[in-house]
BAZA-322854 format. One line per field, with one value per residue: y, z, x of N, C-alpha, C in turn; residue number from 1. Coordinates in nm, 4 decimals. Layout:
N
n_north <- c(Y,...)
n_up <- c(Z,...)
n_east <- c(X,...)
ca_north <- c(Y,...)
ca_up <- c(Z,...)
ca_east <- c(X,...)
c_north <- c(Y,...)
c_up <- c(Z,...)
c_east <- c(X,...)
num <- c(NUM,...)
! end
This chain:
118
n_north <- c(2.4013,2.1075,1.9377,1.6088,1.4571,1.1812,0.9156,0.6709,0.5408,0.5359,0.7176,0.6726,0.7385,0.5241,0.4517,0.6166,0.5283,0.5267,0.4229,0.2954,0.2369,0.0715,0.1497,0.0589,-0.2076,-0.3107,-0.2948,-0.1867,-0.1514,0.0230,0.2031,0.2689,0.5023,0.7108,0.6163,0.6178,0.8938,0.9938,0.8650,0.9909,1.2603,1.2531,1.1075,1.0233,1.2584,1.3673,1.2323,1.0046,0.7594,0.5178,0.2850,0.1084,-0.0870,-0.1663,-0.4038,-0.5304,-0.4831,-0.5128,-0.7084,-0.7796,-0.7567,-0.6307,-0.6241,-0.3483,-0.2601,-0.4098,-0.2878,-0.0350,-0.0884,-0.1816,0.0495,0.2261,0.0966,0.1088,0.3876,0.4652,0.3265,0.4624,0.6927,0.6027,0.4474,0.2065,-0.0060,-0.2035,-0.4586,-0.5794,-0.8092,-0.9442,-1.0809,-1.4086,-1.4043,-1.1710,-1.2244,-1.4418,-1.3198,-1.1501,-1.3433,-1.4856,-1.2842,-1.2502,-1.0529,-1.1038,-1.1938,-0.9720,-0.7727,-0.6558,-0.8482,-0.9099,-1.1092,-0.9907,-0.6732,-0.5866,-0.7344,-0.6300,-0.3601,-0.3905,-0.4785,-0.2719)
n_up <- c(-1.0406,-1.0895,-0.9094,-0.8466,-0.7711,-0.5711,-0.5861,-0.4203,-0.4988,-0.7379,-0.8141,-0.9266,-1.0572,-1.0861,-1.1984,-0.9936,-0.7770,-0.5764,-0.6832,-0.5624,-0.6656,-0.5969,-0.6638,-0.5860,-0.4828,-0.2339,0.0939,0.3698,0.6801,0.5975,0.4215,0.5125,0.6467,0.4565,0.2764,0.4390,0.4949,0.2353,0.1730,0.3576,0.2742,0.0021,0.0011,0.2484,0.3988,0.2543,0.3103,0.1726,0.0676,-0.0704,-0.1578,-0.3474,-0.3057,-0.4798,-0.4563,-0.6221,-0.7117,-0.4885,-0.3454,-0.1155,0.2287,0.5560,0.9189,0.9705,0.7264,0.7144,0.9273,0.8178,0.6070,0.7572,0.9048,0.6985,0.6101,0.8513,0.8855,0.6640,0.7163,0.9452,0.8415,0.7645,0.5394,0.2911,0.2377,-0.0010,-0.0583,-0.3238,-0.5725,-0.4426,-0.3965,-0.3338,-0.1126,0.0224,0.0845,0.2508,0.4656,0.5564,0.6341,0.8335,1.0246,1.0988,0.9868,0.7459,0.8053,0.8907,0.6995,0.3840,0.1027,-0.2360,-0.5292,-0.7820,-0.9538,-1.0996,-0.9842,-0.7259,-0.7721,-0.8697,-0.6457,-0.5051)
n_east <- c(2.0976,1.9200,1.6701,1.5672,1.2694,1.2201,1.0051,0.8100,0.5923,0.3202,0.0220,-0.3067,-0.6351,-0.9058,-1.2160,-1.3143,-1.1756,-0.8885,-0.5801,-0.2893,0.0247,0.3058,0.6490,0.8858,1.1100,1.1428,1.0089,1.1090,1.2949,1.4897,1.3679,1.1127,1.0379,1.0551,0.8638,0.6320,0.6134,0.5710,0.3299,0.1607,0.1797,0.0913,-0.1450,-0.2884,-0.3425,-0.5410,-0.7629,-0.8528,-1.0845,-1.1465,-0.9309,-0.6950,-0.4169,-0.1465,0.0809,0.2549,0.5199,0.6745,0.9117,1.0358,0.9691,0.9810,0.9441,0.9031,0.8100,0.5739,0.4418,0.4059,0.2278,0.0097,-0.0462,-0.1218,-0.3556,-0.5100,-0.5309,-0.6828,-0.9194,-0.9902,-1.0967,-1.3391,-1.3060,-1.1927,-0.9218,-0.7668,-0.5442,-0.3406,-0.2028,0.0127,0.3321,0.4689,0.6496,0.5811,0.3129,0.3519,0.4878,0.2832,0.0969,0.2418,0.2620,0.0046,-0.1442,-0.2705,-0.5195,-0.6496,-0.6422,-0.7739,-0.7433,-0.6781,-0.6272,-0.5734,-0.5314,-0.7519,-0.9626,-0.9520,-1.0225,-1.2853,-1.4084,-1.5148)
ca_north <- c(2.2565,2.0526,1.8285,1.5079,1.4028,1.0364,0.8678,0.5276,0.4849,0.6204,0.7192,0.7012,0.7222,0.4304,0.4392,0.6872,0.4588,0.5632,0.3081,0.3242,0.1333,0.0893,0.1448,0.0095,-0.3533,-0.3489,-0.2080,-0.2338,-0.0500,0.1182,0.3050,0.2838,0.6409,0.7850,0.5688,0.6685,1.0381,1.0157,0.8247,1.0975,1.3812,1.2384,1.0277,1.0172,1.3881,1.4007,1.1476,0.9173,0.6557,0.3915,0.2735,-0.0205,-0.0792,-0.2659,-0.4373,-0.6197,-0.4609,-0.5394,-0.8443,-0.8051,-0.6721,-0.6704,-0.5806,-0.2058,-0.2535,-0.4585,-0.1824,0.0717,-0.1350,-0.1824,0.1889,0.2768,0.0344,0.1631,0.5296,0.4749,0.2837,0.5698,0.7880,0.5219,0.3996,0.0686,-0.0271,-0.3410,-0.4910,-0.6753,-0.8515,-0.9747,-1.1969,-1.5124,-1.3691,-1.0698,-1.2937,-1.5229,-1.2284,-1.1084,-1.4598,-1.5112,-1.1783,-1.2490,-0.9419,-1.1504,-1.2132,-0.8407,-0.6841,-0.6982,-0.8873,-0.9680,-1.1552,-0.9069,-0.5338,-0.5774,-0.7854,-0.5329,-0.2428,-0.4254,-0.5083,-0.1525)
ca_up <- c(-1.0248,-1.0903,-0.8151,-0.8904,-0.6608,-0.5711,-0.5368,-0.3917,-0.5584,-0.8286,-0.7815,-1.0368,-1.0277,-1.1742,-1.1568,-0.8671,-0.6741,-0.5785,-0.6943,-0.5235,-0.7254,-0.5514,-0.7676,-0.5203,-0.4711,-0.0927,0.1929,0.4842,0.7749,0.5253,0.3482,0.5584,0.6844,0.3327,0.2241,0.5271,0.4723,0.1046,0.1836,0.4269,0.1910,-0.1250,0.0071,0.3712,0.4450,0.1709,0.3618,0.0644,0.1301,-0.1451,-0.2016,-0.3826,-0.2924,-0.5656,-0.4014,-0.7191,-0.7269,-0.3614,-0.3392,0.0213,0.3292,0.6916,1.0201,0.9541,0.6074,0.7552,1.0099,0.7255,0.5381,0.8552,0.9355,0.5844,0.6201,0.9669,0.8615,0.5690,0.7885,1.0392,0.7651,0.7154,0.4065,0.2758,0.1609,-0.0482,-0.1105,-0.4350,-0.6457,-0.3487,-0.4338,-0.2301,0.0089,0.0933,0.1402,0.3615,0.5774,0.6086,0.7024,0.9550,1.1224,1.1310,0.9179,0.6338,0.8561,0.9228,0.5834,0.2650,0.0023,-0.3596,-0.6110,-0.8980,-0.9501,-1.1520,-0.8812,-0.6154,-0.8149,-0.8826,-0.5132,-0.4585)
ca_east <- c(2.0974,1.7851,1.6511,1.4731,1.1922,1.2131,0.8771,0.8096,0.4713,0.2428,-0.1204,-0.3987,-0.7774,-0.9738,-1.3554,-1.3337,-1.0984,-0.7473,-0.4903,-0.1513,0.1095,0.4434,0.7514,1.0071,1.1085,1.1483,0.9465,1.1872,1.3402,1.5741,1.2927,0.9755,1.0107,1.0297,0.7357,0.5263,0.6020,0.5107,0.1894,0.0884,0.1770,0.0199,-0.2668,-0.3662,-0.3915,-0.6577,-0.8711,-0.8979,-1.1676,-1.1465,-0.7919,-0.6360,-0.2715,-0.0838,0.2125,0.3184,0.6643,0.7423,0.9669,1.0824,0.9067,1.0192,0.8474,0.8719,0.7258,0.4419,0.3809,0.3658,0.1069,-0.0986,-0.0776,-0.1975,-0.4876,-0.5807,-0.5590,-0.7941,-1.0392,-1.0233,-1.1788,-1.4516,-1.2726,-1.1466,-0.7987,-0.7547,-0.4110,-0.3466,-0.0824,0.1194,0.4124,0.4628,0.7236,0.5021,0.1968,0.4029,0.5137,0.1527,0.0386,0.3190,0.2362,-0.1374,-0.2098,-0.3520,-0.6559,-0.7064,-0.6402,-0.8474,-0.6442,-0.7309,-0.5137,-0.5422,-0.5704,-0.8887,-1.0546,-0.9536,-1.0991,-1.4265,-1.4626,-1.5890)
c_north <- c(2.2080,1.9377,1.7343,1.4519,1.2514,0.9966,0.7174,0.4594,0.5863,0.6122,0.7483,0.6784,0.6287,0.4116,0.5067,0.6245,0.5001,0.4361,0.3557,0.2082,0.1597,0.0720,0.0966,-0.1417,-0.4014,-0.2461,-0.2546,-0.1176,0.0589,0.2294,0.3339,0.4278,0.7265,0.7461,0.6259,0.8185,1.0671,0.9750,0.9340,1.2194,1.3668,1.1700,1.0497,1.1518,1.4366,1.3187,1.0639,0.7963,0.5215,0.3754,0.1282,-0.0005,-0.1968,-0.2887,-0.5277,-0.6023,-0.4974,-0.6864,-0.8813,-0.7057,-0.7229,-0.6161,-0.4333,-0.1844,-0.3011,-0.3533,-0.0664,0.0350,-0.1331,-0.0397,0.2538,0.2260,0.0978,0.3090,0.5469,0.4315,0.3890,0.6758,0.7191,0.4755,0.2544,0.0695,-0.1750,-0.3585,-0.5908,-0.7018,-0.8755,-1.0936,-1.2906,-1.4746,-1.2635,-1.1361,-1.3783,-1.4364,-1.1812,-1.2224,-1.4866,-1.4088,-1.1763,-1.1393,-0.9880,-1.1737,-1.0798,-0.7504,-0.7425,-0.7251,-0.9515,-1.0063,-1.0596,-0.7637,-0.5178,-0.6228,-0.6885,-0.4114,-0.2738,-0.4697,-0.3928,-0.1395)
c_up <- c(-1.0144,-0.9911,-0.8687,-0.7682,-0.6759,-0.5137,-0.5184,-0.4467,-0.6529,-0.7856,-0.9080,-0.9885,-1.1326,-1.1195,-1.0216,-0.7495,-0.6887,-0.5806,-0.6644,-0.5745,-0.6834,-0.6664,-0.7121,-0.5043,-0.3262,-0.0085,0.3266,0.5747,0.7052,0.4580,0.4033,0.5936,0.5617,0.2731,0.3066,0.5070,0.3397,0.1052,0.2500,0.3360,0.0696,-0.1139,0.1346,0.4190,0.3620,0.2110,0.2515,0.1247,0.0581,-0.2127,-0.2331,-0.3786,-0.3683,-0.5162,-0.4954,-0.7342,-0.6006,-0.3560,-0.1980,0.1142,0.4658,0.7892,1.0058,0.8299,0.6368,0.8384,0.9230,0.6535,0.6348,0.8902,0.8238,0.5902,0.7330,0.9473,0.7666,0.6358,0.8894,0.9727,0.7077,0.5716,0.4089,0.1920,0.1254,-0.1066,-0.2246,-0.4916,-0.5525,-0.3977,-0.3137,-0.1023,0.0909,0.1572,0.2596,0.4849,0.6399,0.6856,0.8350,1.0645,1.1684,1.0595,0.8029,0.6763,0.8808,0.8019,0.4699,0.1548,-0.1158,-0.4480,-0.7236,-0.8774,-0.9942,-1.0476,-0.7636,-0.6513,-0.8185,-0.7516,-0.4621,-0.5301)
c_east <- c(1.9526,1.7758,1.5451,1.4020,1.1840,1.0777,0.8836,0.6851,0.4095,0.0974,-0.1991,-0.5412,-0.8375,-1.1151,-1.3816,-1.2603,-0.9531,-0.6634,-0.3489,-0.0670,0.2541,0.5409,0.8852,0.9966,1.1119,1.0759,1.0020,1.2240,1.4221,1.4943,1.1528,0.9415,0.9782,0.8953,0.6211,0.5048,0.5327,0.3630,0.1076,0.0707,0.0852,-0.1163,-0.3475,-0.4181,-0.5102,-0.7798,-0.9362,-0.9692,-1.1682,-1.0112,-0.7577,-0.4849,-0.2104,0.0589,0.2926,0.4685,0.7432,0.7833,1.0108,1.0164,0.9502,0.9145,0.8089,0.7855,0.5844,0.3687,0.3328,0.2366,-0.0113,-0.1417,-0.1588,-0.3408,-0.5691,-0.6186,-0.6767,-0.9243,-1.0846,-1.1112,-1.3026,-1.4301,-1.2301,-1.0195,-0.7912,-0.6148,-0.4267,-0.2078,0.0365,0.2003,0.4190,0.5370,0.6488,0.3800,0.2369,0.4275,0.3834,0.0857,0.1087,0.2898,0.0908,-0.2146,-0.2985,-0.4964,-0.7262,-0.7223,-0.7238,-0.7450,-0.7155,-0.6123,-0.4759,-0.5891,-0.7157,-0.9908,-1.0637,-1.0383,-1.2478,-1.4885,-1.5473,-1.7202)
num <- c(1,2,3,4,5,6,7,8,9,10,11,12,13,14,15,16,17,18,19,20,21,22,23,24,25,26,27,28,29,30,31,32,33,34,35,36,37,38,39,40,41,42,43,44,45,46,47,48,49,50,51,52,53,54,55,56,57,58,59,60,61,62,63,64,65,66,67,68,69,70,71,72,73,74,75,76,77,78,79,80,81,82,83,84,85,86,87,88,89,90,91,92,93,94,95,96,97,98,99,100,101,102,103,104,105,106,107,108,109,110,111,112,113,114,115,116,117,118)
! end
């Protein structure tokens, strides 16, 4: 029997910057644990320092999803790195604003702008 690994995001290198592109439409209590585990396994345990997080596919985010994004940001900063979020849809931006996280996180409107920030 063949097992298929389910991933919640893709990773690519662009100009020496790690781009994390989510492939799921929701970041919520229902999946935050799987996302957090995958982030640790594929990204954070490597102490990646320059990261762009493309949230373009995320249409819904709740408090646990916000905590996951903040944890990712804080973990990268702990390694003296920078995480930049980009391509946020209006509901995700609203959730970040309502929580106050939009004032703490680095946010750019486009992937290109986020990459060229470094």
